[in-house]
Structure formats: structure tokens, C-alpha cells
ROSE-119130 format. One line per field, with one value per atom (N, C-alpha, C, O): x, y, z. Coordinates in nm, 2 decimals. Layout:
ROSE-119130
u c(X, ...)
v c(Y, ...)
w c(Z, ...)
//
This chain:
ROSE-119130
u c(10.45, 10.42, 10.53, 10.64, 10.49, 10.59, 10.66, 10.75, 10.61, 10.66, 10.75, 10.69, 10.88, 10.97, 10.93, 10.94, 10.88, 10.85, 10.73, 10.73, 10.63, 10.52, 10.56, 10.51, 10.65, 10.71, 10.78, 10.76, 10.85, 10.92, 10.82, 10.84, 10.72, 10.62, 10.55, 10.52, 10.52, 10.46, 10.55, 10.50, 10.67, 10.77, 10.78, 10.78, 10.79, 10.81, 10.68, 10.69, 10.57, 10.44, 10.44, 10.40, 10.47, 10.48, 10.58, 10.55, 10.69, 10.79, 10.74, 10.77, 10.67, 10.61, 10.51, 10.49, 10.44, 10.34, 10.41, 10.34, 10.54, 10.61, 10.65, 10.69, 10.64, 10.68, 10.82, 10.85, 10.92, 11.06, 11.14, 11.24, 11.10, 11.18, 11.10, 10.97, 11.16, 11.08, 11.02, 11.09, 10.88, 10.81, 10.84, 10.84, 10.88, 10.90, 11.02, 11.02, 11.11, 11.22, 11.17, 11.24, 11.06, 11.00, 10.93, 10.91, 10.90, 10.83, 10.93, 11.04, 10.90, 10.98, 10.90, 10.78, 10.95, 10.89, 10.95, 11.06, 10.87, 10.92, 10.86, 10.74, 10.95, 10.91, 10.87, 10.96, 10.75, 10.70, 10.57, 10.49, 10.54, 10.41, 10.32, 10.36, 10.20, 10.11, 10.06, 10.01, 10.07, 10.03, 10.15, 10.13, 10.27, 10.39, 10.48, 10.59, 10.44, 10.52, 10.64, 10.63, 10.76, 10.88, 10.90, 11.00, 10.80, 10.80, 10.75, 10.68, 10.80, 10.76, 10.61, 10.56, 10.55, 10.41, 10.41, 10.51, 10.31, 10.29, 10.41, 10.45, 10.48, 10.60, 10.59, 10.69, 10.48, 10.47, 10.36, 10.26, 10.39, 10.30, 10.18, 10.07, 10.22, 10.11, 10.15, 10.26, 10.04, 10.05, 9.96, 9.84, 10.01, 9.93, 9.90, 10.00, 9.78, 9.74, 9.68, 9.57, 9.76, 9.72, 9.68, 9.76, 9.56, 9.50, 9.51, 9.54, 9.48, 9.48, 9.34, 9.31, 9.24, 9.10, 9.03, 8.95, 9.07, 9.00, 9.06, 9.00, 9.17, 9.22, 9.17, 9.21, 9.08, 9.01, 9.11, 9.09, 9.23, 9.33, 9.38, 9.43, 9.37, 9.42, 9.31, 9.33, 9.21, 9.11, 9.00, 8.95, 8.96, 8.85, 8.88, 8.80, 8.99, 9.01, 9.01, 8.93, 9.08, 9.08, 8.95, 8.90, 8.90, 8.78, 8.67, 8.58, 8.66, 8.55, 8.56, 8.47, 8.68, 8.69, 8.77, 8.78, 8.81, 8.89, 9.02, 9.06, 9.10, 9.23, 9.35, 9.46, 9.33, 9.45, 9.53, 9.48, 9.65, 9.72, 9.79, 9.86, 9.79, 9.87, 9.83, 9.92, 9.70, 9.66, 9.54, 9.46, 9.54, 9.43, 9.40, 9.47, 9.29, 9.26, 9.24, 9.29, 9.17, 9.15, 9.28, 9.30, 9.37, 9.51, 9.59, 9.66, 9.57, 9.64, 9.59, 9.67, 9.46, 9.40, 9.45, 9.49, 9.45, 9.49, 9.64, 9.68, 9.72, 9.87, 9.89, 9.98, 9.81, 9.83, 9.80, 9.87, 9.69, 9.66, 9.77, 9.80, 9.83, 9.94, 10.06, 10.11, 10.10, 10.22, 10.20, 10.29, 10.08, 10.05, 10.05, 10.00, 10.10, 10.09, 9.95, 9.87, 9.91, 9.78, 9.77, 9.86, 9.66, 9.64, 9.70, 9.69, 9.78, 9.84, 9.73, 9.62, 9.77, 9.68, 9.70, 9.81, 9.59, 9.58, 9.51, 9.40, 9.59, 9.53, 9.50, 9.59, 9.38, 9.34, 9.32, 9.24, 9.40, 9.39, 9.35, 9.41, 9.24, 9.18, 9.16, 9.08, 9.22, 9.20, 9.18, 9.14, 9.20, 9.18, 9.03, 8.99, 8.96, 8.82, 8.75, 8.72, 8.73, 8.67, 8.54, 8.52, 8.45, 8.33, 8.35, 8.28, 8.44, 8.47, 8.53, 8.50, 8.63, 8.69, 8.60, 8.61, 8.50, 8.40, 8.32, 8.30, 8.28, 8.21, 8.30, 8.25, 8.42, 8.51, 8.53, 8.52, 8.55, 8.57, 8.44, 8.45, 8.32, 8.20, 8.18, 8.14, 8.23, 8.21, 8.31, 8.29, 8.41, 8.51, 8.48, 8.57, 8.36, 8.32, 8.36, 8.41, 8.34, 8.37, 8.52, 8.56, 8.60, 8.75, 8.79, 8.88, 8.73, 8.77, 8.73, 8.82, 8.61, 8.57, 8.63, 8.63, 8.68, 8.74, 8.88, 8.93, 8.94, 9.08, 9.09, 9.18, 8.99, 9.01, 8.88, 8.77, 8.89, 8.78, 8.80, 8.91, 8.70, 8.71, 8.72, 8.65, 8.81, 8.84, 8.75, 8.71, 8.71, 8.62, 8.70, 8.82, 8.62, 8.68, 8.75, 8.69, 8.86, 8.94, 9.02, 9.10, 9.00, 9.07, 9.22, 9.24, 9.31, 9.45, 9.50, 9.48, 9.58, 9.63, 9.78, 9.83, 9.85, 9.99, 10.07, 10.19, 10.00, 10.07, 10.09, 10.00, 10.22, 10.25, 10.16, 10.11, 10.13, 10.03, 9.90, 9.88, 9.82, 9.70, 9.62, 9.59, 9.58, 9.49, 9.54, 9.48, 9.67, 9.73, 9.76, 9.72, 9.82, 9.85, 9.72, 9.72, 9.63, 9.50, 9.43, 9.38, 9.42, 9.35, 9.42, 9.35, 9.55, 9.63, 9.60, 9.59, 9.60, 9.57, 9.44, 9.42, 9.33, 9.20, 9.18, 9.09, 9.26, 9.26, 9.31, 9.26, 9.42, 9.49, 9.43, 9.43, 9.36, 9.31, 9.17, 9.14, 9.09, 8.95, 8.96, 9.03, 8.89, 8.89, 8.86, 8.79, 8.90, 8.87, 8.99, 9.07, 8.99, 9.09, 9.01, 8.93, 9.04, 8.99, 9.10, 9.21, 9.07, 9.17, 9.10, 8.99, 9.17, 9.13, 9.24, 9.36, 9.19, 9.29, 9.28, 9.17, 9.39, 9.39, 9.34, 9.38, 9.25, 9.20, 9.31, 9.40, 9.29, 9.38, 9.36, 9.25, 9.47, 9.46, 9.48, 9.45, 9.51, 9.52, 9.46, 9.53, 9.32, 9.26, 9.27, 9.23, 9.32, 9.34, 9.46, 9.48, 9.54, 9.67, 9.64, 9.74)
v c(2.21, 2.11, 2.00, 2.02, 1.89, 1.78, 1.78, 1.70, 1.86, 1.87, 1.99, 2.10, 1.98, 2.09, 2.17, 2.30, 2.11, 2.18, 2.27, 2.39, 2.23, 2.31, 2.43, 2.54, 2.41, 2.52, 2.62, 2.74, 2.58, 2.67, 2.74, 2.86, 2.68, 2.74, 2.85, 2.96, 2.83, 2.93, 3.05, 3.16, 3.02, 3.13, 3.21, 3.34, 3.14, 3.21, 3.30, 3.41, 3.24, 3.32, 3.45, 3.55, 3.44, 3.56, 3.66, 3.78, 3.61, 3.70, 3.77, 3.89, 3.69, 3.75, 3.86, 3.96, 3.85, 3.95, 4.06, 4.15, 4.07, 4.18, 4.17, 4.27, 4.05, 4.03, 3.98, 3.88, 4.06, 4.02, 4.06, 4.00, 4.17, 4.22, 4.25, 4.23, 4.30, 4.34, 4.22, 4.14, 4.22, 4.12, 3.98, 3.88, 3.96, 3.83, 3.76, 3.64, 3.84, 3.78, 3.71, 3.63, 3.75, 3.69, 3.56, 3.48, 3.53, 3.41, 3.29, 3.31, 3.18, 3.06, 2.95, 2.93, 2.89, 2.77, 2.65, 2.62, 2.57, 2.46, 2.33, 2.31, 2.23, 2.10, 2.02, 1.99, 2.00, 1.93, 1.87, 1.92, 1.77, 1.71, 1.80, 1.85, 1.84, 1.93, 1.89, 1.97, 1.76, 1.70, 1.70, 1.67, 1.73, 1.72, 1.83, 1.81, 1.95, 2.07, 2.08, 2.06, 2.12, 2.12, 2.25, 2.32, 2.29, 2.41, 2.38, 2.29, 2.46, 2.45, 2.50, 2.57, 2.46, 2.51, 2.66, 2.73, 2.72, 2.87, 2.95, 3.05, 2.91, 2.98, 3.05, 3.11, 3.04, 3.09, 3.20, 3.18, 3.30, 3.41, 3.38, 3.43, 3.31, 3.28, 3.15, 3.11, 3.09, 2.97, 2.99, 3.03, 2.96, 2.96, 2.82, 2.74, 2.78, 2.65, 2.68, 2.73, 2.64, 2.66, 2.54, 2.44, 2.54, 2.42, 2.29, 2.19, 2.29, 2.17, 2.12, 2.00, 2.21, 2.16, 2.14, 2.05, 2.21, 2.20, 2.09, 2.08, 2.03, 1.92, 1.79, 1.73, 1.73, 1.60, 1.49, 1.40, 1.50, 1.40, 1.40, 1.30, 1.52, 1.53, 1.51, 1.43, 1.59, 1.59, 1.49, 1.44, 1.44, 1.35, 1.21, 1.16, 1.15, 1.01, 1.00, 0.92, 1.09, 1.08, 1.14, 1.09, 1.24, 1.31, 1.21, 1.21, 1.13, 1.04, 0.91, 0.83, 0.90, 0.78, 0.67, 0.56, 0.68, 0.57, 0.56, 0.64, 0.46, 0.43, 0.49, 0.44, 0.61, 0.67, 0.74, 0.84, 0.69, 0.74, 0.87, 0.92, 0.92, 1.03, 1.17, 1.24, 1.19, 1.32, 1.31, 1.22, 1.40, 1.41, 1.56, 1.63, 1.61, 1.75, 1.80, 1.90, 1.72, 1.76, 1.77, 1.86, 1.68, 1.68, 1.80, 1.86, 1.85, 1.96, 2.09, 2.18, 2.10, 2.21, 2.22, 2.32, 2.10, 2.10, 2.13, 2.20, 2.08, 2.11, 2.26, 2.31, 2.32, 2.46, 2.54, 2.63, 2.50, 2.56, 2.54, 2.64, 2.43, 2.40, 2.50, 2.55, 2.52, 2.60, 2.75, 2.82, 2.79, 2.93, 3.00, 2.94, 3.12, 3.19, 3.24, 3.24, 3.27, 3.33, 3.45, 3.54, 3.47, 3.58, 3.56, 3.64, 3.45, 3.42, 3.39, 3.36, 3.40, 3.39, 3.26, 3.23, 3.20, 3.09, 3.14, 3.18, 3.14, 3.19, 3.07, 2.98, 3.06, 2.95, 3.00, 3.09, 2.95, 2.99, 2.87, 2.77, 2.88, 2.77, 2.81, 2.90, 2.75, 2.78, 2.65, 2.66, 2.53, 2.41, 2.38, 2.37, 2.37, 2.33, 2.40, 2.34, 2.53, 2.61, 2.56, 2.57, 2.51, 2.46, 2.34, 2.33, 2.25, 2.13, 2.18, 2.13, 2.27, 2.32, 2.38, 2.36, 2.46, 2.52, 2.42, 2.44, 2.31, 2.20, 2.14, 2.12, 2.12, 2.06, 2.15, 2.11, 2.28, 2.38, 2.39, 2.39, 2.39, 2.39, 2.27, 2.28, 2.15, 2.03, 2.02, 1.94, 2.11, 2.11, 2.22, 2.27, 2.27, 2.39, 2.37, 2.47, 2.25, 2.24, 2.25, 2.31, 2.19, 2.20, 2.35, 2.40, 2.41, 2.55, 2.64, 2.72, 2.64, 2.73, 2.70, 2.79, 2.58, 2.56, 2.62, 2.65, 2.64, 2.70, 2.84, 2.91, 2.87, 2.99, 3.07, 3.02, 3.20, 3.29, 3.34, 3.39, 3.34, 3.39, 3.54, 3.61, 3.59, 3.74, 3.80, 3.74, 3.92, 4.00, 4.05, 4.06, 4.07, 4.13, 4.26, 4.35, 4.28, 4.40, 4.41, 4.50, 4.31, 4.31, 4.28, 4.18, 4.36, 4.34, 4.21, 4.19, 4.13, 4.01, 4.02, 3.94, 4.12, 4.13, 4.04, 4.03, 3.97, 3.89, 3.97, 4.00, 4.00, 4.07, 4.19, 4.25, 4.22, 4.32, 4.25, 4.21, 4.22, 4.13, 4.17, 4.09, 4.30, 4.35, 4.33, 4.28, 4.37, 4.36, 4.22, 4.18, 4.14, 4.01, 3.92, 3.85, 3.93, 3.86, 3.89, 3.80, 4.02, 4.06, 4.00, 3.97, 4.00, 3.95, 3.80, 3.75, 3.72, 3.58, 3.56, 3.47, 3.63, 3.61, 3.66, 3.61, 3.75, 3.80, 3.70, 3.67, 3.63, 3.53, 3.39, 3.32, 3.36, 3.23, 3.23, 3.33, 3.14, 3.13, 3.07, 2.97, 3.13, 3.07, 3.16, 3.26, 3.14, 3.22, 3.22, 3.13, 3.32, 3.33, 3.36, 3.45, 3.29, 3.31, 3.33, 3.28, 3.41, 3.44, 3.40, 3.44, 3.33, 3.29, 3.34, 3.32, 3.39, 3.42, 3.32, 3.28, 3.27, 3.17, 3.24, 3.35, 3.17, 3.22, 3.22, 3.14, 3.31, 3.31, 3.18, 3.15, 3.11, 2.99, 3.01, 2.91, 3.13, 3.16, 3.29, 3.39, 3.30, 3.43, 3.49, 3.60, 3.42, 3.47, 3.55, 3.61, 3.57, 3.65, 3.79, 3.87)
w c(11.61, 11.50, 11.51, 11.55, 11.46, 11.45, 11.31, 11.29, 11.22, 11.08, 11.06, 11.06, 11.05, 11.04, 10.91, 10.91, 10.81, 10.69, 10.71, 10.66, 10.79, 10.82, 10.91, 10.89, 11.00, 11.08, 10.99, 11.01, 10.90, 10.81, 10.72, 10.70, 10.67, 10.60, 10.68, 10.63, 10.80, 10.89, 10.91, 10.90, 10.94, 10.96, 10.83, 10.83, 10.71, 10.59, 10.55, 10.50, 10.59, 10.56, 10.64, 10.59, 10.77, 10.85, 10.79, 10.79, 10.75, 10.69, 10.56, 10.54, 10.48, 10.36, 10.39, 10.32, 10.51, 10.55, 10.62, 10.68, 10.62, 10.68, 10.82, 10.88, 10.88, 11.02, 11.02, 11.07, 10.97, 10.96, 11.08, 11.11, 11.14, 11.25, 11.37, 11.37, 11.48, 11.60, 11.67, 11.72, 11.67, 11.74, 11.69, 11.77, 11.56, 11.51, 11.58, 11.58, 11.63, 11.71, 11.84, 11.89, 11.89, 12.01, 11.98, 12.07, 11.85, 11.82, 11.80, 11.74, 11.85, 11.84, 11.78, 11.82, 11.68, 11.61, 11.66, 11.64, 11.74, 11.81, 11.75, 11.74, 11.72, 11.68, 11.81, 11.89, 11.83, 11.96, 11.94, 11.86, 12.02, 12.03, 12.11, 12.22, 12.06, 12.12, 12.26, 12.34, 12.29, 12.42, 12.52, 12.63, 12.47, 12.56, 12.52, 12.47, 12.55, 12.51, 12.60, 12.72, 12.55, 12.63, 12.70, 12.69, 12.78, 12.86, 13.00, 13.03, 13.09, 13.23, 13.25, 13.16, 13.35, 13.38, 13.39, 13.44, 13.33, 13.34, 13.30, 13.36, 13.19, 13.15, 13.01, 12.97, 12.94, 12.81, 12.80, 12.86, 12.73, 12.71, 12.61, 12.63, 12.51, 12.40, 12.33, 12.31, 12.28, 12.20, 12.08, 12.10, 11.96, 11.84, 11.79, 11.77, 11.78, 11.73, 11.59, 11.58, 11.49, 11.36, 11.29, 11.27, 11.24, 11.16, 11.24, 11.18, 11.37, 11.45, 11.45, 11.42, 11.48, 11.50, 11.36, 11.36, 11.26, 11.13, 11.04, 10.93, 11.07, 10.98, 11.02, 11.13, 10.95, 10.99, 11.01, 11.08, 10.94, 10.96, 11.10, 11.16, 11.17, 11.30, 11.41, 11.50, 11.39, 11.50, 11.49, 11.59, 11.37, 11.36, 11.42, 11.50, 11.39, 11.45, 11.60, 11.65, 11.67, 11.81, 11.87, 11.97, 11.81, 11.86, 11.86, 11.95, 11.75, 11.74, 11.82, 11.82, 11.89, 11.97, 11.91, 11.97, 11.78, 11.72, 11.78, 11.87, 11.75, 11.81, 11.75, 11.76, 11.68, 11.62, 11.74, 11.79, 11.77, 11.89, 11.86, 11.95, 11.74, 11.70, 11.76, 11.80, 11.77, 11.82, 11.92, 11.90, 12.02, 12.11, 12.13, 12.20, 12.07, 12.07, 12.22, 12.25, 12.30, 12.44, 12.51, 12.59, 12.48, 12.54, 12.50, 12.58, 12.38, 12.33, 12.40, 12.44, 12.42, 12.49, 12.63, 12.68, 12.70, 12.84, 12.85, 12.94, 12.76, 12.76, 12.73, 12.79, 12.64, 12.62, 12.75, 12.78, 12.82, 12.94, 13.05, 13.12, 13.05, 13.14, 13.12, 13.22, 13.00, 12.97, 12.97, 12.99, 12.95, 12.94, 13.08, 13.18, 13.09, 13.21, 13.23, 13.13, 13.35, 13.38, 13.29, 13.29, 13.22, 13.13, 12.99, 12.90, 12.97, 12.85, 12.74, 12.77, 12.61, 12.50, 12.42, 12.38, 12.40, 12.30, 12.18, 12.18, 12.07, 11.94, 11.85, 11.83, 11.80, 11.71, 11.57, 11.55, 11.48, 11.34, 11.26, 11.26, 11.19, 11.11, 10.97, 10.95, 10.88, 10.74, 10.65, 10.54, 10.71, 10.63, 10.61, 10.50, 10.72, 10.71, 10.83, 10.93, 10.81, 10.92, 10.98, 11.10, 10.90, 10.95, 11.04, 11.14, 11.00, 11.08, 11.21, 11.32, 11.20, 11.32, 11.42, 11.54, 11.37, 11.45, 11.53, 11.65, 11.47, 11.54, 11.65, 11.76, 11.62, 11.72, 11.84, 11.95, 11.81, 11.92, 12.00, 12.13, 11.94, 12.01, 12.10, 12.22, 12.06, 12.13, 12.25, 12.34, 12.25, 12.36, 12.46, 12.53, 12.46, 12.54, 12.68, 12.74, 12.74, 12.89, 12.91, 13.01, 12.82, 12.84, 12.82, 12.89, 12.72, 12.69, 12.80, 12.84, 12.85, 12.95, 13.09, 13.17, 13.11, 13.24, 13.25, 13.36, 13.14, 13.13, 13.08, 13.11, 12.99, 12.91, 12.90, 12.93, 12.87, 12.84, 12.70, 12.67, 12.62, 12.49, 12.49, 12.56, 12.41, 12.40, 12.30, 12.20, 12.33, 12.24, 12.11, 12.11, 12.01, 11.89, 11.92, 11.99, 11.87, 11.88, 12.01, 12.03, 12.10, 12.23, 12.20, 12.13, 12.25, 12.22, 12.29, 12.41, 12.22, 12.28, 12.31, 12.40, 12.26, 12.28, 12.18, 12.19, 12.09, 11.99, 11.86, 11.79, 11.84, 11.72, 11.70, 11.79, 11.57, 11.54, 11.50, 11.38, 11.60, 11.58, 11.46, 11.37, 11.46, 11.36, 11.22, 11.13, 11.20, 11.07, 11.02, 10.91, 11.11, 11.08, 11.06, 10.96, 11.15, 11.14, 11.01, 10.94, 10.97, 10.85, 10.73, 10.63, 10.73, 10.62, 10.60, 10.49, 10.72, 10.71, 10.65, 10.56, 10.69, 10.64, 10.50, 10.43, 10.46, 10.32, 10.23, 10.12, 10.27, 10.18, 10.19, 10.10, 10.30, 10.33, 10.38, 10.46, 10.35, 10.40, 10.54, 10.56, 10.64, 10.77, 10.88, 10.85, 11.00, 11.11, 11.21, 11.21, 11.30, 11.40, 11.53, 11.54, 11.64, 11.77, 11.87, 11.86, 11.97, 12.08, 12.21, 12.24, 12.29, 12.43, 12.53, 12.50, 12.64, 12.75, 12.86, 12.90, 12.91, 13.02, 13.14, 13.18, 13.21, 13.33, 13.44, 13.44, 13.54, 13.65, 13.74, 13.78, 13.75, 13.83, 13.98, 14.06, 14.02, 14.16, 14.19, 14.22, 14.19, 14.20, 14.34, 14.36, 14.44, 14.58, 14.59, 14.70, 14.49, 14.50, 14.56, 14.57)
//
């Protein structure tokens, strides 16, 4: 996120839900542009995109082709694919406007399927305690959570 306050709110929310020790030490909250993440290629195990697709202030202007230079949803998806290791997980959490987010995600199908495969319900991602954390998010907030696994970029290994 570019907003330190939003990063702090996210960290505090996980702490309130009991994610104070153990896995939470593996999580890093980075102030960065989603199109220019400060990581090497294929160096990250997981990326959480929280309320990116469902916030019309972020996704609608660039998605619709207007000249708002602040965000580019397609660029964020491509950058996430760049930094994730093969088999890495992209977690999409949407609570602002889930219906709008769903439309945006559907319209990005070619970008999504060229880099990622959607994970099935109950499939373990290795991100914290998926079941407990995800159910707590959805209990407290209206929305949805999707998990995608990055496809192997070198299947000939």
C-alpha cells in the first residue's frame, strides 16, 4: 500500500484476530506502488491484495481507460506475477465493494489465467492459518477471498 495508515490498520486487524506471534513474524507490510514492487523476480512466497479490485477510486478510473495515472490494475497483476515464486500465492481480499471487484476480476481473465491458476476451496496456501483468518475476515466484513497460485514459469525443469 502507499498509505502507511492503511498498512498499520491491516497489521492491527490481524493482531486483533489473534495473529500476534508465529506466522505473523513472516508477514511484512511494505509501503510500495503495486506496479513497482521492491522485490527481485520470483523472490516472494505470497502477496495479499486487499481491497484493490473493489475500490472504485482505485480500479475504475484506469480500468475504464480514463487518464488517472495513479493505478493500473493490470499492471498490479503482472507485477504480482513477476515477484512471486513459481507456486507462490496471490490472495485477493475484497470487502469494499465485492460486486464491483468480481466484475473487474472477471474482466481480467486473460491476465489472470496466463499467470495464475485459481485454487480450490479448502486448498492450503501456506498463508498463516487460512481457514481461521479467512473466516474471521468474512465474519467481520462483507466480501470474499480468492486464492490463486502462480503457474510454473519453467515447466521443463
